[in-house]
N, CA, C and O of each residue as an XYZ file, in Angstrom:
856
protein
N     -13.487      6.413     -7.606
C     -13.583      6.083     -6.190
C     -12.889      7.143     -5.345
O     -11.941      7.794     -5.784
N     -13.380      7.298     -4.132
C     -12.664      8.107     -3.152
C     -11.765      7.153     -2.377
O     -12.236      6.166     -1.812
N     -10.473      7.453     -2.352
C      -9.479      6.514     -1.855
C      -8.790      7.078     -0.612
O      -8.248      8.182     -0.641
N      -8.817      6.317      0.470
C      -8.040      6.667      1.647
C      -6.652      6.053      1.492
O      -6.520      4.846      1.287
N      -5.627      6.884      1.591
C      -4.253      6.399      1.523
C      -3.679      6.398      2.931
O      -3.504      7.452      3.543
N      -3.390      5.213      3.434
C      -2.769      5.051      4.746
C      -1.265      4.897      4.518
O      -0.816      3.997      3.808
N      -0.503      5.794      5.134
C       0.925      5.865      4.839
C       1.195      6.962      3.832
O       2.146      6.886      3.054
N       0.349      7.988      3.851
C       0.431      9.057      2.853
C       1.725      9.837      2.923
O       2.138     10.432      1.928
N       2.375      9.849      4.073
C       3.615     10.602      4.213
C       4.851      9.747      3.953
O       5.976     10.240      4.033
N       4.646      8.465      3.642
C       5.765      7.599      3.307
C       6.273      7.877      1.902
O       5.657      8.626      1.144
N       7.404      7.268      1.563
C       8.018      7.594      0.272
C       7.214      7.069     -0.908
O       7.119      7.747     -1.931
N       6.633      5.876     -0.790
C       5.728      5.395     -1.833
C       4.396      6.124     -1.730
O       3.799      6.495     -2.741
N       3.936      6.327     -0.498
C       2.655      6.995     -0.273
C       2.585      8.378     -0.890
O       1.543      8.768     -1.417
N       3.675      9.126     -0.834
C       3.684     10.468     -1.426
C       3.460     10.405     -2.936
O       2.752     11.241     -3.497
N       4.059      9.422     -3.586
C       3.827      9.255     -5.027
C       2.370      8.867     -5.297
O       1.761      9.358     -6.247
N       1.815      7.988     -4.463
C       0.417      7.587     -4.632
C      -0.504      8.794     -4.504
O      -1.424      8.973     -5.303
N      -0.249      9.613     -3.499
C      -1.051     10.824     -3.295
C      -0.973     11.728     -4.524
O      -1.996     12.225     -4.994
N       0.218     11.939     -5.037
C       0.378     12.816     -6.203
C      -0.388     12.286     -7.407
O      -1.051     13.048     -8.110
N      -0.297     10.989     -7.646
C      -0.972     10.390     -8.801
C      -2.488     10.495     -8.647
O      -3.186     10.867     -9.590
N      -2.993     10.170     -7.464
C      -4.439     10.249     -7.238
C      -4.931     11.684     -7.300
O      -6.038     11.940     -7.775
N      -4.126     12.620     -6.828
C      -4.536     14.025     -6.837
C      -4.668     14.564     -8.250
O      -5.426     15.502     -8.495
N      -3.926     13.966     -9.185
C      -3.985     14.384    -10.591
C      -4.976     13.555    -11.403
O      -5.173     13.806    -12.591
N      -5.596     12.571    -10.764
C      -6.468     11.637    -11.476
C      -7.790     12.276    -11.879
O      -8.344     13.102    -11.154
N      -8.282     11.882    -13.041
C      -9.613     12.276    -13.485
C     -10.664     11.252    -13.068
O     -11.858     11.447    -13.296
N     -10.208     10.157    -12.455
C     -11.094      9.041    -12.122
C     -11.350      8.955    -10.622
O     -12.478      8.707    -10.196
N     -10.311      9.157     -9.826
C     -10.404      8.974     -8.385
C     -10.183     10.291     -7.642
O      -9.627     11.243     -8.190
N     -10.625     10.327     -6.398
C     -10.269     11.405     -5.482
C      -9.555     10.786     -4.292
O      -9.619      9.574     -4.083
N      -8.874     11.622     -3.511
C      -7.992     11.080     -2.484
C      -8.208     11.762     -1.140
O      -8.515     12.952     -1.068
N      -8.041     10.983     -0.082
C      -7.959     11.494      1.284
C      -6.692     10.900      1.895
O      -6.496      9.685      1.870
N      -5.847     11.748      2.433
C      -4.580     11.308      3.002
C      -4.704     11.178      4.511
O      -5.095     12.125      5.193
N      -4.368     10.000      5.032
C      -4.341      9.794      6.476
C      -2.955     10.163      6.990
O      -1.951      9.597      6.558
N      -2.911     11.124      7.922
C      -1.644     11.605      8.467
C      -1.697     11.592      9.990
O      -2.766     11.489     10.591
N      -0.513     11.699     10.602
C      -0.414     11.693     12.066
C      -0.026     13.052     12.632
O      -0.239     13.311     13.816
N       0.549     13.937     11.792
C       1.111     15.186     12.301
C       0.516     16.389     11.586
O       0.182     16.340     10.402
N       0.394     17.486     12.357
C      -0.224     18.703     11.812
C       0.573     19.269     10.650
O      -0.009     19.753      9.680
N       1.910     19.215     10.735
C       2.719     19.780      9.652
C       2.540     18.994      8.352
O       2.619     19.563      7.263
N       2.299     17.684      8.470
C       2.031     16.873      7.285
C       0.719     17.305      6.641
O       0.624     17.428      5.420
N      -0.289     17.532      7.479
C      -1.595     17.949      6.969
C      -1.509     19.309      6.292
O      -2.088     19.509      5.224
N      -0.794     20.243      6.904
C      -0.694     21.596      6.343
C      -0.057     21.573      4.956
O      -0.509     22.266      4.044
N       0.983     20.779      4.808
C       1.663     20.689      3.511
C       0.732     20.138      2.431
O       0.700     20.645      1.310
N      -0.024     19.096      2.780
C      -0.934     18.487      1.805
C      -2.122     19.393      1.513
O      -2.522     19.547      0.358
N      -2.682     19.986      2.549
C      -3.854     20.846      2.357
C      -3.519     22.089      1.552
O      -4.383     22.629      0.861
N      -2.268     22.554      1.631
C      -1.841     23.692      0.822
C      -1.884     23.366     -0.664
O      -1.949     24.260     -1.507
N      -1.847     22.078     -0.973
C      -1.935     21.622     -2.365
C      -3.347     21.189     -2.729
O      -3.580     20.652     -3.812
N      -4.295     21.426     -1.813
C      -5.688     21.080     -2.086
C      -6.029     19.633     -1.856
O      -7.030     19.141     -2.378
N      -5.206     18.932     -1.074
C      -5.419     17.514     -0.813
C      -6.105     17.347      0.540
O      -5.635     17.874      1.548
N      -7.199     16.626      0.558
C      -7.942     16.383      1.791
C      -7.129     15.490      2.724
O      -6.532     14.505      2.290
N      -7.111     15.842      4.001
C      -6.393     15.045      4.985
C      -7.296     14.680      6.151
O      -8.345     15.290      6.357
N      -6.873     13.671      6.916
C      -7.573     13.261      8.131
C      -6.540     12.694      9.090
O      -5.582     12.042      8.673
N      -6.745     12.950     10.395
C      -5.786     12.533     11.408
C      -6.171     11.187     12.023
O      -7.307     10.980     12.448
N      -5.194     10.280     12.060
C      -5.353      9.019     12.788
C      -3.986      8.352     12.869
O      -3.100      8.614     12.057
N      -3.834      7.488     13.862
C      -2.610      6.716     14.023
C      -2.931      5.232     13.958
O      -3.952      4.786     14.481
N      -2.064      4.479     13.320
C      -2.251      3.031     13.269
C      -2.033      2.378     14.628
O      -2.359      1.206     14.816
N      -1.488      3.126     15.564
C      -1.367      2.630     16.930
C      -2.582      3.009     17.769
O      -2.656      2.676     18.952
N      -3.535      3.707     17.152
C      -4.783      4.036     17.822
C      -5.781      2.896     17.706
O      -5.406      1.747     17.473
N      -7.042      3.223     17.870
C      -8.091      2.207     17.865
C      -8.669      2.002     16.471
O      -8.506      2.836     15.581
N      -9.347      0.875     16.305
C     -10.058      0.624     15.052
C     -11.116      1.700     14.843
O     -11.334      2.152     13.719
N     -11.766      2.107     15.914
C     -12.789      3.160     15.813
C     -12.200      4.445     15.240
O     -12.818      5.084     14.389
N     -11.015      4.825     15.699
C     -10.377      6.051     15.200
C     -10.043      5.935     13.720
O     -10.184      6.904     12.974
N      -9.610      4.776     13.298
C      -9.314      4.565     11.879
C     -10.603      4.585     11.066
O     -10.631      5.120      9.958
N     -11.654      4.014     11.603
C     -12.954      4.047     10.914
C     -13.427      5.469     10.680
O     -13.996      5.771      9.631
N     -13.198      6.335     11.641
C     -13.657      7.725     11.525
C     -13.038      8.415     10.315
O     -13.713      9.183      9.630
N     -11.754      8.149     10.045
C     -11.118      8.804      8.904
C     -11.409      8.070      7.593
O     -11.177      8.610      6.511
N     -11.908      6.862      7.690
C     -12.200      6.048      6.516
C     -13.629      6.258      6.004
O     -13.944      5.894      4.871
N     -14.478      6.837      6.829
C     -15.882      7.013      6.442
C     -15.995      7.848      5.169
O     -15.307      8.856      5.009
N     -16.866      7.416      4.277
C     -17.087      8.137      3.027
C     -16.156      7.725      1.905
O     -16.281      8.217      0.784
N     -15.217      6.822      2.193
C     -14.301      6.350      1.150
C     -14.826      5.065      0.517
O     -15.623      4.339      1.110
N     -14.366      4.808     -0.685
C     -14.768      3.616     -1.433
C     -13.666      2.575     -1.502
O     -13.920      1.413     -1.821
N     -12.436      2.991     -1.201
C     -11.289      2.086     -1.304
C     -10.205      2.541     -0.345
O     -10.164      3.698      0.074
N      -9.335      1.612     -0.009
C      -8.207      1.882      0.884
C      -6.927      1.382      0.229
O      -6.878      0.269     -0.295
N      -5.888      2.217      0.265
C      -4.541      1.788     -0.101
C      -3.706      1.830      1.168
O      -3.590      2.871      1.814
N      -3.127      0.690      1.517
C      -2.270      0.619      2.705
C      -0.825      0.601      2.254
O      -0.337     -0.391      1.715
N      -0.145      1.724      2.486
C       1.260      1.852      2.103
C       2.102      2.302      3.287
O       3.174      2.880      3.111
N       1.615      2.036      4.489
C       2.316      2.466      5.699
C       3.401      1.481      6.077
O       3.338      0.302      5.730
N       4.397      1.978      6.794
C       5.448      1.126      7.323
C       6.132      1.813      8.483
O       6.165      3.041      8.560
N       6.668      1.032      9.365
C       7.316      1.594     10.547
C       8.649      2.247     10.223
O       9.144      3.065     10.998
N       9.235      1.895      9.085
C      10.506      2.473      8.682
C      11.695      1.693      9.215
O      11.564      0.890     10.139
N      12.845      1.937      8.629
C      14.030      1.168      8.964
C      14.739      1.614     10.227
O      15.673      0.951     10.680
N      14.309      2.733     10.805
C      15.000      3.270     11.978
C      14.283      2.976     13.287
O      14.683      3.485     14.334
N      13.241      2.170     13.248
C      12.496      1.843     14.454
C      12.819      0.416     14.893
O      13.446     -0.342     14.154
N      12.387      0.061     16.094
C      12.620     -1.275     16.604
C      11.612     -2.275     16.077
O      10.660     -1.918     15.383
N      11.837     -3.539     16.421
C      10.936     -4.598     15.974
C       9.539     -4.414     16.542
O       8.562     -4.876     15.952
N       9.434     -3.733     17.696
C       8.113     -3.514     18.285
C       7.247     -2.670     17.360
O       6.062     -2.957     17.190
N       7.824     -1.631     16.758
C       7.053     -0.784     15.853
C       6.699     -1.524     14.567
O       5.633     -1.302     13.992
N       7.584     -2.397     14.121
C       7.267     -3.219     12.951
C       6.022     -4.050     13.219
O       5.141     -4.163     12.367
N       5.959     -4.621     14.395
C       4.794     -5.422     14.773
C       3.540     -4.564     14.877
O       2.471     -4.959     14.410
N       3.672     -3.382     15.493
C       2.511     -2.534     15.752
C       1.978     -1.846     14.501
O       0.772     -1.630     14.381
N       2.862     -1.501     13.569
C       2.440     -0.772     12.374
C       2.206     -1.712     11.193
O       1.114     -1.740     10.627
N       3.225     -2.476     10.824
C       3.164     -3.278      9.601
C       2.229     -4.477      9.722
O       1.700     -4.958      8.720
N       2.027     -4.957     10.938
C       1.107     -6.080     11.138
C      -0.193     -5.623     11.793
O      -1.243     -5.639     11.152
N      -0.137     -5.217     13.054
C      -1.375     -4.881     13.753
C      -2.062     -3.664     13.140
O      -3.289     -3.624     13.050
N      -1.279     -2.673     12.721
C      -1.878     -1.507     12.074
C      -2.598     -1.867     10.790
O      -3.681     -1.359     10.501
N      -1.978     -2.755     10.023
C      -2.612     -3.202      8.777
C      -3.914     -3.939      9.065
O      -4.911     -3.736      8.372
N      -3.906     -4.794     10.085
C      -5.107     -5.561     10.420
C      -6.206     -4.633     10.941
O      -7.381     -4.834     10.634
N      -5.837     -3.633     11.717
C      -6.830     -2.650     12.172
C      -7.495     -1.958     10.983
O      -8.708     -1.747     10.975
N      -6.695     -1.610      9.987
C      -7.252     -0.967      8.792
C      -8.216     -1.898      8.067
O      -9.261     -1.462      7.586
N      -7.865     -3.180      7.989
C      -8.770     -4.167      7.377
C     -10.076     -4.264      8.159
O     -11.159     -4.284      7.573
N      -9.969     -4.323      9.477
C     -11.164     -4.426     10.318
C     -12.047     -3.192     10.150
O     -13.271     -3.303     10.080
N     -11.424     -2.020     10.087
C     -12.186     -0.791      9.899
C     -12.925     -0.808      8.565
O     -14.100     -0.450      8.496
N     -12.232     -1.227      7.507
C     -12.857     -1.287      6.185
C     -14.025     -2.273      6.176
O     -15.087     -1.975      5.629
N     -13.830     -3.439      6.779
C     -14.901     -4.434      6.822
C     -16.102     -3.910      7.610
O     -17.249     -4.100      7.205
N     -15.832     -3.252      8.732
C     -16.924     -2.719      9.550
C     -17.743     -1.688      8.788
O     -18.954     -1.586      8.983
N     -17.087     -0.923      7.920
C     -17.766      0.136      7.165
C     -18.333     -0.355      5.837
O     -19.024      0.391      5.142
N     -18.044     -1.604      5.484
C     -18.530     -2.131      4.211
C     -17.733     -1.646      3.017
O     -18.208     -1.707      1.883
N     -16.514     -1.160      3.267
C     -15.623     -0.756      2.174
C     -14.892     -2.004      1.697
O     -14.128     -2.608      2.450
N     -15.121     -2.380      0.471
C     -14.594     -3.665     -0.008
C     -13.196     -3.587     -0.604
O     -12.387     -4.493     -0.403
N     -12.901     -2.517     -1.336
C     -11.650     -2.481     -2.111
C     -10.478     -2.110     -1.219
O     -10.503     -1.080     -0.545
N      -9.442     -2.959     -1.216
C      -8.290     -2.778     -0.334
C      -7.038     -3.207     -1.082
O      -6.908     -4.366     -1.475
N      -6.116     -2.270     -1.280
C      -4.862     -2.570     -1.965
C      -3.724     -2.464     -0.954
O      -3.580     -1.444     -0.280
N      -2.927     -3.509     -0.852
C      -1.840     -3.602      0.114
C      -0.487     -3.522     -0.594
O      -0.237     -4.243     -1.560
N       0.377     -2.641     -0.104
C       1.763     -2.627     -0.553
C       2.554     -3.515      0.404
O       2.705     -3.186      1.581
N       3.053     -4.628     -0.097
C       3.740     -5.614      0.727
C       5.240     -5.611      0.387
O       5.826     -4.543      0.214
N       5.850     -6.767      0.293
C       7.281     -6.872      0.003
C       7.547     -8.100     -0.846
O       6.874     -9.121     -0.707
N       8.525     -7.996     -1.722
C       8.860     -9.073     -2.646
C       9.041    -10.399     -1.916
O       9.812    -10.504     -0.961
N       8.308    -11.415     -2.389
C       8.418    -12.781     -1.867
C       8.002    -12.911     -0.396
O       8.416    -13.842      0.295
N       7.182    -11.970      0.068
C       6.713    -12.060      1.462
C       5.926    -13.336      1.709
O       5.813    -13.781      2.850
N       5.380    -13.931      0.649
C       4.567    -15.141      0.794
C       5.404    -16.414      0.884
O       4.856    -17.482      1.160
N       6.722    -16.331      0.657
C       7.590    -17.506      0.681
C       8.692    -17.307      1.716
O       9.645    -16.566      1.477
N       8.563    -17.958      2.849
C       9.540    -17.775      3.931
C      10.972    -18.061      3.486
O      11.904    -17.369      3.895
N      11.144    -19.078      2.652
C      12.494    -19.475      2.268
C      13.203    -18.422      1.421
O      14.417    -18.497      1.231
N      12.464    -17.452      0.916
C      13.051    -16.411      0.069
C      13.154    -15.056      0.758
O      13.463    -14.056      0.110
N      12.899    -15.010      2.062
C      12.951    -13.733      2.775
C      14.378    -13.208      2.860
O      15.339    -13.972      2.940
N      14.486    -11.891      2.839
C      15.755    -11.223      3.096
C      16.106    -11.419      4.569
O      15.395    -10.935      5.450
N      17.190    -12.122      4.830
C      17.492    -12.520      6.207
C      17.830    -11.341      7.111
O      17.790    -11.475      8.334
N      18.162    -10.187      6.532
C      18.448     -9.014      7.355
C      17.173     -8.267      7.756
O      17.224     -7.308      8.525
N      16.032     -8.715      7.228
C      14.764     -8.020      7.479
C      13.678     -8.993      7.938
O      12.505     -8.812      7.611
N      14.057    -10.009      8.683
C      13.111    -11.060      9.045
C      11.878    -10.532      9.785
O      10.769    -10.902      9.399
N      11.994     -9.687     10.827
C      10.782     -9.204     11.515
C       9.830     -8.465     10.573
O       8.612     -8.599     10.686
N      10.382     -7.692      9.652
C       9.568     -6.981      8.670
C       8.823     -7.974      7.777
O       7.634     -7.807      7.506
N       9.532     -9.007      7.324
C       8.900    -10.001      6.462
C       7.852    -10.820      7.206
O       6.832    -11.192      6.626
N       8.091    -11.101      8.473
C       7.081    -11.798      9.275
C       5.803    -10.963      9.330
O       4.705    -11.483      9.132
N       5.956     -9.655      9.600
C       4.794     -8.768      9.674
C       4.045     -8.733      8.342
O       2.820     -8.846      8.312
N       4.776     -8.580      7.255
C       4.142     -8.518      5.934
C       3.464     -9.848      5.585
O       2.346     -9.872      5.069
N       4.149    -10.936      5.873
C       3.620    -12.264      5.559
C       2.250    -12.476      6.202
O       1.300    -12.895      5.540
N       2.162    -12.185      7.485
C       0.909    -12.462      8.190
C      -0.158    -11.415      7.924
O      -1.346    -11.738      7.913
N       0.238    -10.171      7.710
C      -0.754     -9.169      7.306
C      -1.384     -9.566      5.969
O      -2.595     -9.449      5.787
N      -0.558    -10.033      5.045
C      -1.074    -10.453      3.739
C      -2.010    -11.655      3.878
O      -3.060    -11.707      3.237
N      -1.632    -12.610      4.708
C      -2.470    -13.798      4.890
C      -3.828    -13.424      5.498
O      -4.859    -13.973      5.108
N      -3.823    -12.502      6.442
C      -5.082    -12.069      7.048
C      -5.938    -11.339      6.023
O      -7.157    -11.508      6.002
N      -5.316    -10.536      5.179
C      -6.063     -9.848      4.122
C      -6.668    -10.860      3.146
O      -7.820    -10.716      2.735
N      -5.908    -11.860      2.785
C      -6.405    -12.875      1.854
C      -7.576    -13.654      2.440
O      -8.454    -14.103      1.704
N      -7.594    -13.814      3.756
C      -8.671    -14.558      4.420
C      -9.864    -13.686      4.765
O     -10.885    -14.187      5.237
N      -9.747    -12.388      4.535
C     -10.834    -11.462      4.870
C     -11.915    -11.497      3.797
O     -11.799    -12.220      2.808
N     -12.946    -10.722      4.001
C     -13.992    -10.596      2.990
C     -13.758     -9.431      2.050
O     -14.647     -9.066      1.280
N     -12.577     -8.845      2.101
C     -12.272     -7.671      1.284
C     -11.877     -8.059     -0.139
O     -11.337     -9.139     -0.378
N     -12.156     -7.166     -1.065
C     -11.718     -7.335     -2.450
C     -10.300     -6.782     -2.533
O     -10.100     -5.588     -2.757
N      -9.333     -7.651     -2.352
C      -7.964     -7.206     -2.160
C      -7.115     -7.346     -3.415
O      -7.412     -8.127     -4.320
N      -6.043     -6.556     -3.430
C      -4.905     -6.771     -4.310
C      -3.667     -6.556     -3.454
O      -3.588     -5.574     -2.716
N      -2.703     -7.458     -3.543
C      -1.458     -7.340     -2.792
C      -0.318     -7.171     -3.788
O      -0.069     -8.044     -4.620
N       0.368     -6.039     -3.694
C       1.498     -5.725     -4.570
C       2.777     -5.897     -3.758
O       2.948     -5.253     -2.723
N       3.676     -6.765     -4.226
C       4.890     -7.087     -3.476
C       6.128     -6.568     -4.222
O       6.741     -7.315     -4.985
N       6.500     -5.299     -4.011
C       7.629     -4.735     -4.752
C       8.977     -5.187     -4.208
O       9.110     -5.559     -3.043
N       9.977     -5.142     -5.093
C      11.349     -5.423     -4.701
C      11.979     -4.220     -4.021
O      11.275     -3.361     -3.488
N      13.310     -4.157     -4.039
C      14.017     -3.062     -3.389
C      13.592     -1.722     -3.961
O      13.539     -1.549     -5.179
N      13.289     -0.777     -3.087
C      12.696      0.487     -3.502
C      13.762      1.543     -3.780
O      14.670      1.760     -2.977
N      13.631      2.195     -4.937
C      14.587      3.197     -5.389
C      13.930      4.569     -5.462
O      12.724      4.671     -5.690
N      14.721      5.624     -5.269
C      14.187      6.979     -5.344
C      14.361      7.619     -6.715
O      14.014      8.786     -6.901
N      14.889      6.875     -7.667
C      15.060      7.429     -9.009
C      13.715      7.533     -9.728
O      12.757      6.870     -9.330
N      13.624      8.361    -10.792
C      12.353      8.523    -11.515
C      11.851      7.192    -12.079
O      12.637      6.329    -12.467
N      10.532      7.048    -12.114
C       9.941      5.844    -12.677
C      10.149      5.760    -14.176
O      10.324      6.770    -14.858
N      10.127      4.540    -14.670
C      10.283      4.315    -16.117
C       8.959      3.979    -16.783
O       8.835      4.065    -18.004
N       7.961      3.594    -15.974
C       6.683      3.160    -16.534
C       6.718      1.747    -17.065
O       5.755      1.287    -17.679
N       7.831      1.043    -16.831
C       7.977     -0.327    -17.321
C       8.380     -1.244    -16.172
O       9.300     -0.940    -15.413
N       7.681     -2.367    -16.054
C       7.865     -3.238    -14.893
C       7.834     -4.703    -15.311
O       7.564     -5.042    -16.463
N       8.120     -5.554    -14.336
C       7.965     -6.998    -14.484
C       7.111     -7.446    -13.303
O       7.543     -7.339    -12.155
N       5.922     -7.940    -13.565
C       4.969     -8.291    -12.513
C       4.537     -9.740    -12.663
O       4.318    -10.214    -13.778
N       4.413    -10.443    -11.548
C       3.959    -11.822    -11.591
C       4.370    -12.578    -10.343
O       4.910    -11.996     -9.403
N       4.117    -13.853    -10.339
C       4.456    -14.696     -9.197
C       5.938    -15.047     -9.192
O       6.530    -15.319    -10.236
N       6.520    -15.035     -8.006
C       7.859    -15.589     -7.775
C       8.935    -14.969     -8.656
O       9.680    -15.670     -9.340
N       9.001    -13.642     -8.627
C      10.045    -12.942     -9.362
C      11.361    -12.996     -8.588
O      11.381    -13.044     -7.358
N      12.449    -12.987     -9.339
C      13.769    -12.960     -8.717
C      13.963    -11.622     -7.998
O      13.331    -10.620     -8.333
N      14.847    -11.635     -7.010
C      15.110    -10.407     -6.264
C      15.555     -9.314     -7.224
O      16.400     -9.540     -8.091
N      14.978     -8.126     -7.061
C      15.302     -6.999     -7.925
C      14.844     -5.717     -7.276
O      14.403     -5.720     -6.126
N      14.944     -4.635     -7.995
C      14.576     -3.330     -7.454
C      13.588     -2.637     -8.388
O      13.322     -3.105     -9.495
N      13.043     -1.500     -7.914
C      12.057     -0.768     -8.696
C      11.904      0.638     -8.110
O      11.887      0.792     -6.889
N      11.791      1.665     -8.958
C      11.536      3.010     -8.441
C      10.204      3.085     -7.690
O       9.214      2.470     -8.086
N      10.203      3.838     -6.618
C       8.975      3.998     -5.841
C       7.832      4.569     -6.690
O       6.669      4.214     -6.501
N       8.177      5.449     -7.619
C       7.151      6.039     -8.479
C       6.435      4.969     -9.307
O       5.220      5.041     -9.491
N       7.170      3.989     -9.802
C       6.550      2.911    -10.577
C       5.659      2.040     -9.689
O       4.592      1.597    -10.117
N       6.100      1.796     -8.456
C       5.250      1.045     -7.523
C       3.932      1.785     -7.327
O       2.862      1.179     -7.375
N       4.010      3.081     -7.107
C       2.801      3.873     -6.882
C       1.870      3.821     -8.086
O       0.654      3.716     -7.926
N       2.426      3.892     -9.280
C       1.586      3.857    -10.485
C       0.898      2.496    -10.640
O      -0.260      2.423    -11.051
N       1.611      1.435    -10.314
C       0.999      0.111    -10.372
C      -0.131      0.011     -9.351
O      -1.215     -0.480     -9.667
N       0.119      0.471     -8.142
C      -0.894      0.409     -7.084
C      -2.160      1.146     -7.507
O      -3.262      0.615     -7.367
N      -2.014      2.352     -8.019
C      -3.187      3.127     -8.436
C      -3.877      2.469     -9.625
O      -5.105      2.459     -9.710
N      -3.090      1.924    -10.536
C      -3.648      1.263    -11.727
C      -4.526      0.068    -11.338
O      -5.514     -0.223    -12.011
N      -4.164     -0.617    -10.258
C      -4.927     -1.808     -9.873
C      -6.286     -1.475     -9.262
O      -7.165     -2.335     -9.211
N      -6.468     -0.238     -8.797
C      -7.680      0.099     -8.044
C      -8.961     -0.344     -8.758
O      -9.833     -0.971     -8.157
N      -9.059     -0.011    -10.031
C     -10.282     -0.302    -10.791
C     -10.107     -1.460    -11.758
O     -10.995     -1.736    -12.565
N      -8.976     -2.136    -11.684
C      -8.682     -3.219    -12.619
C      -9.119     -4.544    -12.010
O      -8.409     -5.125    -11.189
N     -10.302     -5.020    -12.422
C     -10.847     -6.215    -11.776
C     -10.010     -7.462    -12.044
O     -10.183     -8.481    -11.374
N      -9.116     -7.390    -13.005
C      -8.200     -8.500    -13.255
C      -7.291     -8.746    -12.049
O      -6.769     -9.848    -11.879
N      -7.101     -7.717    -11.211
C      -6.219     -7.852    -10.049
C      -6.978     -8.160     -8.764
O      -6.358     -8.326     -7.714
N      -8.297     -8.240     -8.824
C      -9.065     -8.485     -7.606
C      -8.782     -9.908     -7.096
O      -8.812    -10.877     -7.855
N      -8.510     -9.999     -5.798
C      -8.213    -11.301     -5.217
C      -6.883    -11.873     -5.677
O      -6.683    -13.087     -5.658
N      -5.976    -10.998     -6.088
C      -4.683    -11.447     -6.612
C      -3.543    -10.809     -5.831
O      -3.697     -9.738     -5.244
N      -2.395    -11.485     -5.832
C      -1.169    -10.924     -5.268
C      -0.038    -11.211     -6.238
O      -0.041    -12.234     -6.922
N       0.936    -10.301     -6.295
C       2.027    -10.494     -7.261
C       3.271     -9.728     -6.845
O       3.199     -8.702     -6.168
N       4.420    -10.258     -7.269
C       5.699     -9.583     -7.081
C       5.853     -8.514     -8.164
O       5.226     -8.580     -9.221
N       6.708     -7.523     -7.868
C       6.868     -6.400     -8.796
C       8.308     -5.890     -8.751
O       8.806     -5.493     -7.697
N       8.965     -5.906     -9.902
C      10.307     -5.336    -10.036
C      10.350     -4.567    -11.359
O       9.413     -4.632    -12.155
N      11.428     -3.852    -11.579
C      11.584     -3.150    -12.855
C      11.693     -4.154    -13.993
O      12.192     -5.265    -13.817
N      11.218     -3.740    -15.162
C      11.259     -4.627    -16.320
C      11.105     -3.851    -17.604
O      11.404     -2.658    -17.661
N      10.638     -4.531    -18.636
C      10.532     -3.930    -19.961
C       9.092     -3.741    -20.419
O       8.852     -3.216    -21.507
N       8.128     -4.165    -19.596
C       6.730     -4.168    -20.017
C       6.001     -2.936    -19.481
O       6.099     -2.648    -18.288
N       5.274     -2.204    -20.324
C       4.489     -1.072    -19.829
C       3.536     -1.510    -18.721
O       3.013     -2.624    -18.746
N       3.314     -0.626    -17.750
C       2.566     -0.995    -16.555
C       1.210     -1.604    -16.865
O       0.877     -2.667    -16.340
N       0.412     -0.942    -17.720
C      -0.924     -1.462    -18.012
C      -0.861     -2.863    -18.602
O      -1.667     -3.726    -18.255
N       0.095     -3.085    -19.489
C       0.242     -4.406    -20.114
C       0.705     -5.445    -19.094
O       0.235     -6.583    -19.101
N       1.627     -5.047    -18.221
C       2.132     -5.971    -17.203
C       1.022     -6.426    -16.276
O       0.955     -7.601    -15.917
N       0.156     -5.511    -15.888
C      -0.947     -5.860    -14.996
C      -1.903     -6.844    -15.676
O      -2.416     -7.761    -15.033
N      -2.136     -6.655    -16.954
C      -3.027     -7.547    -17.688
C      -2.448     -8.948    -17.832
O      -3.189     -9.909    -18.033
N      -1.129     -9.067    -17.731
C      -0.476    -10.351    -17.943
C      -0.332    -11.171    -16.663
O       0.159    -12.299    -16.704
N      -0.752    -10.617    -15.534
C      -0.600    -11.323    -14.251
C      -1.440    -12.579    -14.234
O      -1.443    -13.306    -13.240
């Protein structure tokens, strides 16, 4: 599949781009907002396209044309206000869903947050972020898209181990961003994950096996 990665310049997104760029199965297009981001990626032979999640659905559709799948790994980041969380993590995600539906692109993989589906388990220091993720996920689940929602725990910058714990209602934990990216890419063609959502933390099970056990 040709995969549009939204959030390509994010910390998880960069790992996703690298994995897809090395793939023998998929090709990648990176959605970016800044010229310097595009130049860096294009120097490595990675196709890029310009759009902002604060722009229109039409603008997002333009960069999505010709793709077979979408990975949404964008986020407003921890240094922005609650307004950006609402505009990027919620409304931006919904715009991407609308664009995919309008174009007939069915496959959509969402990077969410651990326990975003259970309000009582939200991290109380990140409530606006969890609200955005919760409702973006619910809208994706109610859409006509062939979705997978990956809900990782606390994100680490250390090297991935290739071993995870995946499933419903996992205890709070952490996971290297590289492992999250590998799980996300692994789910793209894995029909066992279609229409499914799951929590993801570090564990002892190889990624492919963990995905099969969901």
